[in-house]
BAZARO-881504 format. One record per residue (C-alpha): residue in one letter; x negated, y negated, z negated. Coordinates in pm, 1 decimal, always signed. Each point is the difference from the previous one (the first is absolute). Layout:
REM BAZARO-881504
+----+----------+----------+----------+
: aa :       px :       py :       pz :
+----+----------+----------+----------+
:  A :        X :        Y :        Z :
...
+----+----------+----------+----------+
//
This chain:
REM BAZARO-881504
+----+----------+----------+----------+
: aa :       px :       py :       pz :
+----+----------+----------+----------+
:  M : -21944.2 : -10171.8 : -17390.7 :
:  T :   -128.6 :   -321.4 :   +166.6 :
:  S :   +177.2 :    -90.0 :   +318.5 :
:  V :   -206.2 :   -108.1 :   +293.2 :
:  R :   +125.8 :   -286.0 :   +212.3 :
:  I :    -44.8 :    +74.7 :   +368.9 :
:  E :    -32.3 :   -309.3 :   +207.2 :
:  K :   +182.3 :     -1.9 :   +324.8 :
:  P :   -231.8 :    -69.7 :   +295.4 :
:  G :    +68.7 :   -324.1 :   +185.9 :
:  P :    +79.5 :     -7.7 :   +373.0 :
:  S :   -295.4 :    +66.6 :   +223.0 :
:  V :   -119.7 :   -263.9 :   +256.6 :
:  A :   -253.9 :    +64.1 :   +275.8 :
:  V :   -150.1 :   -270.1 :   +215.6 :
:  L :   -187.0 :    +76.2 :   +319.6 :
:  A :   -345.2 :   -152.1 :    +45.2 :
:  Y :   -164.8 :    -33.3 :   +342.5 :
:  E :   -328.4 :    -90.6 :   +157.7 :
:  G :    -61.6 :   -373.8 :    +19.5 :
:  M :   +274.9 :   -102.6 :   -240.3 :
:  S :     -3.2 :   -295.1 :   -234.2 :
:  A :    -29.4 :    +65.7 :   -378.0 :
:  F :   +295.4 :   -229.6 :    -46.7 :
:  E :   +230.7 :   +238.6 :   +183.2 :
:  T :    -61.1 :   +284.3 :   -249.4 :
:  G :    -30.9 :   -252.8 :   -280.4 :
:  I :   +368.5 :   -107.0 :    +39.4 :
:  V :   +112.5 :   +353.2 :    -66.0 :
:  T :   -253.2 :    +63.8 :   -266.4 :
:  E :    +98.5 :   -310.1 :   -200.1 :
:  V :   +374.2 :    +88.2 :     -3.6 :
:  F :     -8.5 :   +383.7 :    -25.3 :
:  G :   -344.8 :    +94.3 :   -112.0 :
:  L :    -73.4 :   -204.7 :   -309.3 :
:  P :   +124.5 :   +153.5 :   -327.0 :
:  R :   +298.6 :   -175.4 :   -155.6 :
:  P :    +12.7 :   +119.6 :   -359.2 :
:  E :   +221.4 :   -303.5 :    -93.5 :
:  F :   +287.8 :   +169.0 :   +189.2 :
:  D :   +175.6 :   +288.5 :   -169.1 :
:  V :    +40.3 :   +179.2 :   +337.1 :
:  P :   -209.4 :   +269.3 :   +172.8 :
:  W :   -204.8 :   -221.1 :   +226.0 :
:  Y :   -106.5 :    +78.4 :   +350.6 :
:  R :   -288.8 :   +242.1 :    +81.8 :
:  L :   -199.5 :   -147.4 :   +294.8 :
:  T :   -221.6 :   +193.6 :   +235.7 :
:  I :   -212.5 :   -162.8 :   +272.4 :
:  C :    -12.8 :   +234.9 :   +300.0 :
:  A :   -184.6 :     +5.0 :   +333.9 :
:  P :    +55.8 :   +172.3 :   +329.9 :
:  R :   -305.9 :   +215.4 :    -99.2 :
:  P :   -150.6 :    +13.6 :   -348.5 :
:  G :   -330.9 :   -183.7 :    -37.5 :
:  G :   -132.7 :   -348.1 :    +48.4 :
:  L :   +171.2 :   -275.2 :   +201.1 :
:  R :   -174.3 :   -324.0 :    +93.9 :
:  M :   +197.4 :   -307.5 :    -97.5 :
:  I :    -31.5 :   -366.8 :   +107.2 :
:  G :   -301.5 :   -160.0 :   -164.9 :
:  G :   -221.8 :   +311.9 :     +4.3 :
:  A :   +163.5 :   +176.1 :   -305.2 :
:  T :    +90.8 :   +372.8 :    +11.8 :
:  L :   +306.3 :   +156.7 :   -136.4 :
:  D :    -48.5 :   +361.6 :    -91.5 :
:  T :   +297.6 :   +227.1 :    -82.7 :
:  P :    +38.4 :   +370.7 :    -27.5 :
:  H :   +371.3 :    -21.3 :    +90.9 :
:  G :   +110.4 :    +77.0 :   +352.7 :
:  L :   +332.5 :     +9.6 :   +200.8 :
:  D :   +133.1 :   +303.4 :   -199.6 :
:  D :     -9.7 :   -213.2 :   -318.4 :
:  F :   +146.8 :   -292.1 :   +187.4 :
:  A :   +297.5 :   +188.7 :   +135.9 :
:  S :    +86.9 :   +154.2 :   -331.5 :
:  A :    +52.9 :   -320.1 :   -193.5 :
:  D :   +343.7 :   -150.1 :    -90.4 :
:  T :    -84.4 :   -323.5 :   +169.9 :
:  V :   -254.7 :    -23.3 :   +287.7 :
:  I :   -135.6 :   -336.4 :   +106.3 :
:  V :   -181.0 :    -90.1 :   +318.7 :
:  A :   -169.5 :   -331.3 :    -66.7 :
:  G :   -106.8 :    -56.6 :   +362.1 :
:  V :   -152.1 :   +157.6 :   +307.9 :
:  S :   -348.5 :    -48.2 :   +145.3 :
:  N :   +128.6 :   -108.0 :   +337.8 :
:  V :   +349.9 :   -113.1 :    +77.7 :
:  A :    -56.3 :    +55.3 :   +367.7 :
:  G :   -131.1 :   +356.1 :    -34.8 :
:  E :   +153.2 :   +337.9 :    -60.0 :
:  V :    +64.8 :   +110.4 :   -355.5 :
:  D :   -185.2 :   +313.7 :   -102.8 :
:  A :   +222.1 :   +299.2 :    +65.4 :
:  E :    -77.1 :   +142.3 :   -349.3 :
:  I :   +124.3 :   -324.8 :   -165.3 :
:  V :   +316.9 :    +16.3 :   +213.7 :
:  A :    +59.1 :   +360.6 :   -114.3 :
:  A :    -63.8 :    -83.7 :   -367.7 :
:  L :   +244.0 :   -285.3 :    +19.6 :
:  R :   +268.5 :   +225.7 :   +153.5 :
:  L :    -62.0 :   +272.1 :   -258.6 :
:  A :    +27.6 :   -250.7 :   -286.4 :
:  H :   +318.1 :   -137.3 :   +136.2 :
:  R :   +157.1 :   +344.8 :    +48.0 :
:  R :    -94.0 :    +81.0 :   -362.1 :
:  G :   +201.8 :   -301.4 :   -107.8 :
:  A :   -285.6 :   -238.4 :    -77.7 :
:  R :    +45.4 :   -367.4 :     +8.2 :
:  V :   -205.9 :   -132.5 :   +293.3 :
:  V :   -143.9 :   -347.6 :    -11.6 :
:  S :   -208.6 :   -223.0 :   +229.8 :
:  I :   -185.8 :   -320.0 :    -61.1 :
:  C :    -89.7 :   -236.7 :   +283.7 :
:  S :   -121.9 :   +197.8 :   +302.9 :
:  G :    +75.0 :   +333.6 :   -172.4 :
:  A :   +337.2 :    -28.3 :   +170.4 :
:  F :   -165.8 :   +124.9 :   +316.0 :
:  A :    -81.8 :   +331.4 :   -165.3 :
:  L :   +361.9 :    +41.7 :   -117.7 :
:  A :   +118.4 :    -87.4 :   +343.9 :
:  A :   -234.5 :   +253.3 :   +160.8 :
:  A :   +147.2 :   +265.3 :   -228.1 :
:  G :   +353.6 :    -90.7 :   +123.3 :
:  L :   +107.7 :   -110.4 :   -354.4 :
:  L :   +105.6 :   -339.1 :   +112.7 :
:  D :   +215.0 :   +106.2 :   +301.6 :
:  G :   +332.4 :   -180.3 :    -18.6 :
:  R :    -97.0 :   -177.5 :   -322.8 :
:  R :    -68.4 :   -366.6 :    -84.2 :
:  A :   -367.5 :    -41.2 :    -78.4 :
:  T :   -255.6 :   -274.0 :    -38.2 :
:  T :   -370.5 :    -51.8 :    +28.7 :
:  H :   -239.6 :   -303.9 :     +1.3 :
:  W :   +144.4 :   -269.6 :   +226.4 :
:  R :   -310.3 :    +17.8 :   +219.9 :
:  Y :    +78.8 :   +369.3 :    +87.4 :
:  A :   +375.7 :    -21.1 :    +27.8 :
:  D :    +16.4 :    -37.0 :   +375.5 :
:  L :   -254.0 :   +276.0 :    +50.2 :
:  L :   +193.1 :   +232.4 :   -228.5 :
:  R :   +314.3 :    -72.8 :   +198.9 :
:  R :   -166.7 :    +70.2 :   +328.1 :
:  R :   -175.3 :   +322.6 :    -97.6 :
:  H :   +303.5 :   +133.5 :   -192.6 :
:  P :   +318.2 :   -152.5 :   +159.9 :
:  E :   +215.2 :   +237.9 :   -201.2 :
:  V :   -100.6 :   -187.2 :   -327.7 :
:  L :   +222.1 :   -289.3 :    -93.4 :
:  V :   -286.6 :   -247.9 :    -84.5 :
:  D :    +90.6 :   -289.3 :   -219.6 :
:  P :   -294.4 :   -241.5 :    -26.9 :
:  D :   +170.5 :   -251.6 :   -226.7 :
:  V :     +3.7 :   +183.6 :   -333.8 :
:  L :   -253.4 :    +84.9 :   -266.2 :
:  Y :   +110.7 :   +364.0 :    -31.6 :
:  I :   +285.0 :   +235.9 :    +94.0 :
:  D :   +129.2 :   +271.3 :   -231.3 :
:  D :   +176.2 :   +263.3 :   +205.3 :
:  R :    +42.6 :   +244.0 :   -285.0 :
:  D :   -263.4 :   +260.1 :    +63.6 :
:  V :   -216.6 :   -201.0 :   +247.6 :
:  L :   -121.1 :   -339.8 :   -107.3 :
:  T :   -212.7 :   -246.1 :   +212.1 :
:  S :   -166.2 :   -332.4 :    -86.6 :
:  A :   -153.1 :   -296.9 :   +183.3 :
:  G :   -361.1 :   -121.3 :    -39.0 :
:  S :   -220.3 :   +130.8 :   -282.3 :
:  A :   +125.1 :   -236.1 :   -273.0 :
:  A :   +354.9 :    +94.5 :    +73.6 :
:  G :   -104.6 :   +352.9 :    -98.3 :
:  L :     -9.1 :   -139.7 :   -358.9 :
:  D :   +358.3 :   -110.8 :    +35.9 :
:  L :   +100.9 :   +346.1 :   +130.7 :
:  C :   -194.1 :   +187.6 :   -273.7 :
:  V :   +158.6 :   -207.8 :   -269.7 :
:  H :   +344.9 :    +68.4 :   +159.8 :
:  I :    -74.0 :   +375.3 :    -21.0 :
:  V :    -74.5 :    -39.0 :   -369.4 :
:  R :   +332.0 :   -185.9 :    -33.7 :
:  R :   +173.7 :   +287.9 :   +175.9 :
:  D :   -161.6 :   +260.0 :   -222.7 :
:  F :     -7.9 :   -175.2 :   -340.8 :
:  G :   +221.4 :   -295.2 :    +15.3 :
:  S :    -54.5 :   -385.9 :    +17.0 :
:  A :   -143.8 :    -51.5 :   -349.1 :
:  I :   -296.6 :   +221.1 :    +62.7 :
:  A :    -40.1 :   -124.6 :   +355.8 :
:  N :     -1.2 :   -360.5 :   -120.6 :
:  S :   -263.6 :    +89.4 :   -258.0 :
:  V :   -220.7 :   +160.0 :   +268.7 :
:  A :    +43.2 :   -312.1 :   +215.0 :
:  R :   -100.6 :   -228.0 :   -296.5 :
:  R :   -317.7 :   +212.6 :    -43.6 :
:  L :    -75.6 :    -49.9 :   +369.7 :
:  V :    +96.5 :   -381.3 :    -27.2 :
:  I :   +250.5 :    +34.0 :   +287.5 :
:  Q :   +367.4 :    -62.1 :    +28.2 :
:  P :   +219.9 :   +305.3 :    -73.4 :
:  H :   +190.7 :    -77.1 :   +319.6 :
:  R :    -90.0 :   -247.3 :   +273.8 :
:  D :   +285.0 :   -152.9 :   +192.1 :
:  G :    -28.1 :    -53.3 :   +371.3 :
:  G :   -200.9 :   +181.6 :   +263.0 :
:  Q :   -351.2 :    +19.6 :   +140.0 :
:  A :    +72.6 :   -272.0 :   +271.8 :
:  Q :    -63.7 :   -262.9 :   -263.9 :
:  F :   -357.8 :   +121.0 :    -42.0 :
:  I :   -101.3 :    -13.4 :   +369.9 :
:  E :   -111.9 :   -361.3 :     +8.2 :
:  A :   -300.5 :   -114.7 :   -203.1 :
:  P :    +98.7 :    -99.7 :   -356.7 :
:  V :    -18.4 :   -361.2 :   -107.9 :
:  T :   -260.7 :    -79.6 :   -258.5 :
:  A :   +154.6 :    -39.2 :   -350.4 :
:  S :    +20.5 :   -342.7 :   -155.3 :
:  P :     +9.4 :   -101.8 :   -370.3 :
:  D :   +372.4 :    -69.3 :    +55.1 :
:  D :    +42.7 :   +380.7 :    +34.3 :
:  D :    -77.5 :    +42.0 :   -368.6 :
:  R :   +301.8 :   -207.4 :    -77.6 :
:  V :   +211.6 :   +219.9 :   +235.8 :
:  T :   -132.4 :   +307.8 :   -184.6 :
:  A :    +85.8 :   -146.4 :   -336.6 :
:  S :   +353.4 :    -77.5 :   +120.3 :
:  M :    +41.3 :   +360.4 :   +121.0 :
:  A :   -109.4 :   +131.2 :   -347.7 :
:  W :   +252.3 :   -232.4 :   -159.8 :
:  A :   +277.8 :   +133.4 :   +238.9 :
:  L :    -80.7 :   +356.7 :   -100.3 :
:  R :    +61.8 :    -93.5 :   -361.5 :
:  H :   +335.9 :   -160.8 :    +83.9 :
:  L :   +148.8 :   +231.3 :   +264.1 :
:  T :   +339.7 :     +2.8 :   -167.5 :
:  E :    +31.2 :   -376.0 :    +30.0 :
:  P :   +113.6 :   -197.2 :   +308.6 :
:  I :   -320.1 :    -79.0 :   +193.5 :
:  S :    -13.8 :   -223.0 :   +304.5 :
:  V :   -281.6 :   -131.6 :   +217.1 :
:  D :    +51.4 :   -336.3 :   -183.5 :
:  T :    -40.6 :   +177.5 :   -329.9 :
:  L :   -329.8 :   +171.0 :   +110.8 :
:  A :   -135.3 :   -317.8 :   +156.8 :
:  A :    +65.5 :   -189.7 :   -318.0 :
:  N :   -180.6 :   +264.5 :   -200.2 :
:  A :   -294.3 :    -32.6 :   +234.4 :
:  H :    +13.4 :   -381.4 :    -20.1 :
:  M :    +50.2 :    -24.0 :   +381.1 :
:  S :   +267.2 :   -131.9 :   +232.2 :
:  P :   +223.7 :   +279.7 :   +139.8 :
:  R :   -143.5 :    -58.7 :   +349.7 :
:  T :   -359.2 :    +25.5 :   -116.4 :
:  Y :    +81.6 :   +301.9 :   -221.3 :
:  L :   +165.5 :   +178.8 :   +301.8 :
:  R :   -305.6 :    -51.6 :   +207.0 :
:  H :   -255.0 :   +116.4 :   -258.5 :
:  F :   +220.5 :   +296.4 :   -100.6 :
:  S :    +46.4 :   +130.3 :   +349.9 :
:  R :   -371.1 :    -47.9 :    +74.0 :
:  A :   -103.2 :   +198.1 :   -315.8 :
:  C :   +263.3 :   +278.2 :    +17.8 :
:  G :   +113.3 :    +32.1 :   +354.0 :
:  V :   +365.5 :    -22.2 :    -94.1 :
:  S :   +237.0 :   -258.4 :   -136.1 :
:  P :    +42.2 :    -62.8 :   -376.0 :
:  I :   +360.4 :   +130.6 :     +9.9 :
:  R :    -90.4 :   +308.3 :   +189.1 :
:  W :   -288.6 :    +66.9 :   -244.9 :
:  L :   +245.0 :    -54.4 :   -297.0 :
:  I :   +257.1 :   +239.7 :   +148.6 :
:  T :   -273.3 :   +270.4 :    +32.6 :
:  Q :   -101.1 :    -51.4 :   -367.8 :
:  R :   +355.7 :    +33.4 :   -112.4 :
:  V :    +53.9 :   +319.8 :   +193.6 :
:  Q :   -320.6 :   +140.0 :   -145.3 :
:  A :   +109.1 :    -91.6 :   -344.6 :
:  S :   +320.8 :   +194.0 :    +47.0 :
:  L :   -177.8 :   +333.2 :    +80.9 :
:  P :    -83.9 :    +94.6 :   -364.7 :
:  L :   +356.5 :    -79.5 :    -93.9 :
:  L :   +133.2 :   +230.5 :   +266.4 :
:  E :   -243.9 :   +273.6 :    -92.4 :
:  E :    +14.0 :    -16.6 :   -375.6 :
:  T :   +346.6 :   -121.8 :    -97.9 :
:  D :   +360.3 :    +79.0 :    +79.9 :
:  A :    +88.6 :   -373.5 :    +17.0 :
:  P :   +260.7 :    -86.3 :   +266.2 :
:  I :   -122.2 :   -150.5 :   +323.7 :
:  E :   +185.6 :   -325.3 :    -83.7 :
:  E :   -183.7 :    -34.7 :   -331.2 :
:  I :   -335.7 :    +77.9 :   +157.2 :
:  A :    +59.6 :   -264.0 :   +265.5 :
:  T :    +58.5 :   -261.2 :   -267.4 :
:  R :   -294.9 :   +113.8 :   -208.4 :
:  V :   -247.7 :    -59.4 :   +285.0 :
:  G :   +147.6 :   -332.4 :   +105.4 :
:  F :   +237.0 :    +65.7 :   +288.9 :
:  D :   +330.0 :   -196.7 :     -1.9 :
:  T :   +211.5 :   +293.0 :   +102.1 :
:  A :    -28.2 :   +380.5 :    +47.6 :
:  V :    +82.5 :    -52.5 :   +366.8 :
:  T :   -301.0 :   -227.5 :    +43.1 :
:  Y :   -219.3 :   +251.4 :   -197.1 :
:  R :   +118.5 :   +293.6 :   +218.2 :
:  H :    -68.0 :   -198.7 :   +321.0 :
:  H :   -361.0 :    -96.5 :    -92.6 :
:  F :    -72.0 :   +335.7 :   -149.9 :
:  G :   +105.3 :   +165.2 :   +325.6 :
:  R :   -228.1 :   -223.9 :   +206.8 :
:  A :   -300.7 :    +58.6 :   -232.9 :
:  M :    +34.4 :   +364.8 :    -78.6 :
:  R :   +198.7 :   +133.2 :   +300.9 :
:  T :   +251.9 :   +163.6 :   -223.4 :
:  S :   +266.0 :   -112.4 :   -251.1 :
:  P :    -56.2 :    -31.0 :   -378.5 :
:  S :   +226.7 :   +295.5 :    -75.3 :
:  A :   -172.8 :   +218.1 :   +266.9 :
:  Y :   -338.9 :    -99.7 :   -139.4 :
:  R :   +103.0 :    +98.4 :   -358.1 :
:  R :   +127.9 :   +337.1 :   +115.0 :
:  A :   -309.2 :    +71.1 :   +205.6 :
:  F :   -235.3 :    -99.7 :   -271.2 :
:  R :   +175.9 :   +217.3 :   -259.3 :
:  A :    +13.3 :   +291.7 :   +243.9 :
:  N :   -373.8 :    -35.7 :    +68.3 :
:  A :    -72.3 :    -23.9 :   -378.0 :
:  A :   +202.8 :   +317.0 :    -72.4 :
:  S :   -171.6 :   +199.9 :   +276.9 :
:  G :   -345.6 :   -112.5 :   -117.7 :
+----+----------+----------+----------+
//
């Protein structure tokens, strides 16, 4: 008798579309959760695009998005995402508020991108929690919902079952973070490479408020030095080392690096080393001291300090939480 392999369905994700939205807002979610990923041996997400009422929605640019899925489908997903609201100064549709509350009571993970935080706040899901939104809307969110602990200086906040992100592009950071929570850093890093983004950006959204400086040819040398550093993480690396690799003086290198990346070379290097340690925590039983050395930290104490700053937890707690999540999935 031939056995039939039954594929376990992947986690369901629903994103809420709205009248007048940008295609980019749904595109963020579609790129991460909607595209098939046959290269991963895991049951990938099942994405549904929903609307307050099934039918056509007009989008920016004259396009129309037509979906048969309404708020019942939205509220029944494992993860529900509000990618924005049509008017941050207006009232959120009562039916959307009810759907969000129902999803949360069911145990769904509730996520907002950019102005979508206003919908979560209207549903009372951000009361007493830290939350973020686009820096332009932070003061308004604070005034309209004083019970929300608004933090305008971060790219996203993971508060277990409720997650919020800053402006639209920060939604990519949050979506990749969700993949990391669900499937580990190796798969999250692979998704980030496909998107041509960093698996984890250090710093907050404040660095993106001012207009960016036009890139110069010298930035190519900075980029090359960063690629070199990633290949030599276990070795001692200083600003002088990176500058020499880029054929610049340390002072010139610091100026170009900070302009290109928004952080200092050492802060960037620390972030890369912390990220390199995640697969070792997830996939091996190596002691913390050994992992610290393998990713280039001088001591386990230094590693724990920087890991805690970057990940808001300890290496040991991260390992326990990841394995618990993997076992429950």
